[in-house]
C-alpha positions in Angstrom: 24.4 8.0 2.7 21.5 5.7 2.0 17.9 6.7 2.4 15.6 4.5 4.4 13.9 1.6 2.7 10.2 1.9 1.9 8.1 -0.5 4.0 5.2 -2.2 2.2 2.1 -2.4 4.4 -0.3 -5.1 3.1 -3.8 -5.0 4.4 -5.4 -8.3 3.2 -7.6 -10.6 5.2 -7.4 -13.6 2.8 -4.1 -15.5 3.5 -4.1 -17.1 0.0 -4.3 -13.7 -1.7 -1.7 -12.4 0.7 0.7 -15.2 -0.2 0.1 -14.7 -3.9 0.6 -10.9 -3.6 3.9 -11.4 -1.6 5.1 -14.0 -4.1 4.5 -11.7 -7.0 6.1 -8.7 -5.3 9.2 -10.8 -4.7 9.1 -12.1 -8.3 9.0 -8.5 -9.5 12.4 -8.1 -7.7 11.1 -6.0 -4.8 12.7 -7.1 -1.6 11.4 -4.4 0.7 10.0 -5.5 4.1 6.3 -6.4 3.9 4.2 -5.9 7.0 0.9 -7.9 6.7 -2.3 -7.0 8.5 -5.5 -9.1 8.2 -7.9 -6.4 9.4 -8.4 -2.7 9.3 -8.1 -2.1 13.0 -4.6 -3.6 13.3 -3.6 -1.9 10.1 -4.7 1.5 11.3 -3.1 0.9 14.7 0.1 0.2 12.9 -0.1 3.1 10.4 -1.0 5.6 13.1 1.7 4.5 15.5 3.9 7.6 16.0 7.2 5.7 15.2 5.7 4.3 12.1 4.2 7.6 10.9 7.5 9.4 11.3 9.7 6.3 10.5 10.1 6.8 6.8 8.4 6.1 3.4 5.9 3.4 3.0 3.6 1.9 0.4 0.1 0.5 1.2 -1.4 -2.5 -0.6 -5.1 -2.2 0.5 -7.9 -4.7 0.2 -11.3 -2.9 0.3 -13.3 -5.9 1.7 -12.0 -6.4 5.3 -13.8 -8.2 8.1 -14.0 -5.2 10.4 -14.3 -2.1 8.2 -14.1 -0.9 4.6 -10.8 -0.3 3.0 -12.2 2.9 1.6 -12.4 4.3 5.2 -8.8 3.3 5.7 -7.8 5.0 2.5 -9.7 8.1 3.7 -7.8 8.1 7.0 -4.5 7.6 5.3 -5.0 10.5 2.8 -6.3 12.9 5.5 -3.2 12.4 7.7 -0.3 14.9 7.3 2.4 12.3 7.5 0.7 9.4 5.8 -1.0 11.1 2.8 2.2 11.0 0.7 2.3 7.2 0.9 1.3 5.6 -2.3 -1.8 3.3 -2.0 -2.5 0.4 -4.3 -6.1 -0.9 -3.9 -6.3 -4.7 -4.6 -9.9 -5.8 -4.4 -12.6 -8.0 -5.9 -14.8 -4.9 -6.5 -14.9 -3.7 -10.0 -17.8 -1.3 -9.5 -16.9 1.9 -11.5 -18.2 4.2 -8.7 -16.1 2.4 -6.1 -13.1 2.7 -8.3 -13.7 6.4 -9.0 -14.2 7.0 -5.3 -10.8 5.4 -4.5 -9.1 7.5 -7.1 -10.9 10.6 -5.8 -9.6 9.8 -2.3 -6.1 9.5 -3.6 -5.4 5.9 -4.5 -2.5 5.6 -6.9 -3.4 2.3 -8.6 -6.6 0.2 -8.5 -6.2 -3.5 -9.3 -9.2 -5.9 -9.4 -8.8 -9.5 -8.1 -8.4 -12.1 -9.3 -5.4 -10.1 -10.3 -3.8 -10.3 -13.7 -0.4 -11.1 -12.0 1.6 -10.0 -15.1 0.0 -6.5 -14.8 0.4 -6.6 -11.1 4.1 -7.5 -11.4 4.5 -4.6 -13.8 2.8 -2.2 -11.5 5.0 -3.4 -8.6 8.1 -3.2 -10.8 7.2 0.4 -11.7 6.6 1.1 -8.1 9.9 -0.5 -7.3 11.5 2.1 -9.5 9.4 4.7 -7.8 10.4 3.3 -4.4 14.0 3.4 -5.2 13.6 7.1 -6.1 11.8 7.7 -2.8 14.8 6.2 -1.0 16.8 9.4 -1.3 18.3 10.8 1.9 16.2 13.5 3.5 17.4 17.0 2.6 19.6 18.6 5.2 18.4 21.8 6.9 14.9 23.1 6.2 
């Protein structure tokens, strides 16, 4: 039996960046569904929807500079939630402030990538995550 596919949730308000990110995810050979949100409110609404939270594994690509809230507060909410905290979070942002980077890692971000992205490094990170995602797609253990 096949495990459920990991959904990629992209939170990015810049359409140009979103297209580039998606193109590079696809170029890295990752064909998982990508759900795109352009602001924090809709992203949190989606992430905290009961069906989504319990619906299986996901990966979050998170911009920190959103029009309505900071990506850091979204990261905090994800990592404080019982169901969502296991979801890997890749921060993609223009901020290269060391304190901000450290704060994201302290909150539980898995990878921090600064835009403009070195797309070769990004593709490598995604490919590695692709391997990670394929490992996550194992069927849930029976019983409990």
